[in-house]
N, C-alpha and C positions, 0 to 999 in steps of 0.2 A: 586613453589607455597607454600605460607606460610600456617600454620596451621589455621590462621584466615580465609583465603580464602576458604580452604577446608571445614571448618565448615559452612561458609556462603553458599556455594554451596549445602551442605548436607541439610541445613534447607530450602533452596529454593525448592529443590526436594520434601522435606516432605510437604511444603505448596501447591505444585502442585498435590499432590497425591489425586486422587479421589477414594472414597469408591465405591466398586462394587455395582450396584443398586439392585442386588438380594442377597446381604449379609444378610440383615435383614430376608428375606424369608428363606434362608438356615439355619440361627440360629434358627428361629422359628420352622422349620420343624425338626431340630435336637431335640429341647426341647420336641416337640410333640411325636417324636419317642420314646424318653427315657421315657416320661410319659406313653405311650402306653405299652412299654415293662414292666414297673413296674406294671401296671394294670394287664397284662397277668400273671406276676409272682405271684401277690397276688391272682388272680382268680385260678391259678393252685394249690397254697397252700391251698386255701379254699376248692376247690373240693376234694383234697387229704385227707385232714382232715375230710371232710364230709363222704367221702367213707369209711375211716377207722372207724369212729364212727358208721356208718351204719352197717359195717360188724361186729363190736363188739356187737352192739345191737342185731343184728340177731342171733349171736352165744349165747348170753345170753337168748334170747327168746327161742331158740331151744334146750337148754341144758336140760338134764334129769339126774336124780340121780338114778343109778341102783346099788344095793349092796354096797352102800357107795361110788361109783365111779361117777364122772361127765362124761357123754358121750352124744353123739348126734345121732339122727337117720341118717343112711347112706345117705339117699336121701337129707337131708338138707345140708351136706357137698358137695355132688355132685352138687347140685343147686348152692351153693355159688361159687364153683370152675368154673362152666360154666359162671356165671356172671362175674367173675374176668377176664376170658379169652376174653369174648366179650368186656369188657372195655378196655383191652389191645389193641385188634384189632382196636377198635374205636378211641383210643387216639394216638396210634403209627402211623397209616395210614396217617393222616393229617401231622404229624411231618415229616414223610419220604418225603412226597410230597412237603412240604414247603422247606426243606433244599435240597432236590434233584432237585427242579426246576432250580435253578441257574446252577447246574452241567449239567443237561440236555440241557439247552439253550446254554451252552458253547459248548457242544459236537456237537449239531445240529446248530451251528452258521450259517451255509449256508442257512438254512430254519428254522427260529424260530417257524413256525406254526407246524413243525413236532415235535418239542419238546413238544409241548402242547398235541398233539394227542398221542405221545408216553406215556406221563405220564397218560393220561386217560386210555390207554390200560393196563398200569401197575396197575392202581387202580383197575380195574375190576379183573385182575389176583390175585392181593393181597387179595381182599375180598373173592374171590372164594376159594383160597388155604386154608386160615386160618379158614374160616367158615366150610369148609370140615374137617379140623383138629379137630375142636371143636365137630362136629357131630360124626366123626368116633371114637373119644377117649371117647365119653359120655357113661355112664353106666346106663342102665335101669334095670338091675338085679345085686344086690350086689354080691361081691365075698364071698365065704363061710367064709373065715377068718375074714371078716369085721363084721360078726354077732356074733363072739365069744367074750368073755370077753376080754376086752383090745384091740379089733379089730379096734378101732378108730386110734391107731397109725399106723396100716398097711394101712388103707385107707388114712390117711394124708400123708404117704410117697408116695402113688400112685398119690395123687392129686398135690403134690409138683412137682413130675416128670412130670406131664402134663404141669404145668406152665412153668417149666424149658425147657421142650421140645419145647413149643411154642416160647419161647424167642430165644432158639438155632436156630430153623428153620428160624425165622425171621432174625437173624443175618447172617446166611449162605447165604440165598436167597438175602439179601441186598448186601452182599460182592460180590456174583457172579454178580449181576446187575452192581455194580461199576466197575468191571473188564471188563465185556463184553460191557458195554455201549460205551466206547470210540472206541472199535473195530467196533461196529455197526455205530457209527458216522462217521468214516473214510470211510467205505464202502458206506454209503449213500451219503456222500459228493462227492466221486469220480464218482458215478453214476449220481448224480445230475448235476455235472458240464459237464458231456458228453451229457446230453440231450439238444436239441435246446431250446433256450429261450422261445419259444411259448408253448413247452411241459412241461416246469417245473411247479410244483405245487405251 
């Protein structure tokens, strides 16, 4: 077969090619998803900047000058730290659920409804554990060294430890969940397959 014949056959195949009917819809959906992602990023940046500016304005409003030193009432720093911890809980929770949903649905592929119920139970446990952390670590009476000159540094160190402890606890529990979830998925799948079809959820 000559080169001319090969070229003619190739062009004939190209003429007979039909564009997928849903190609435009897929391209449009991809464009919309990209635009939605950009909006989420811009919104997250805007909320972060607003939070930082609000915290800075709060610290400026609460600042006091004592013996030529800038200081803050102990309760104002405690209140700010509790607000930061609550914001972390509220923001990180939906992120974990969003990115963990695909993982859970893959683990419980035998019954996707179980993945949804499992994530709901995890949500309840998540908010209970970390809300308890905030309440347990909250101070209603200041430590004696916080009230001494220069005690703001000691209190700031304690508050940073609280935030770090929260993030560390989140990471550890999340890691344990990632490790144990496939094991639970295998156990559930084996039990689910042994049930009669009429008894399966």
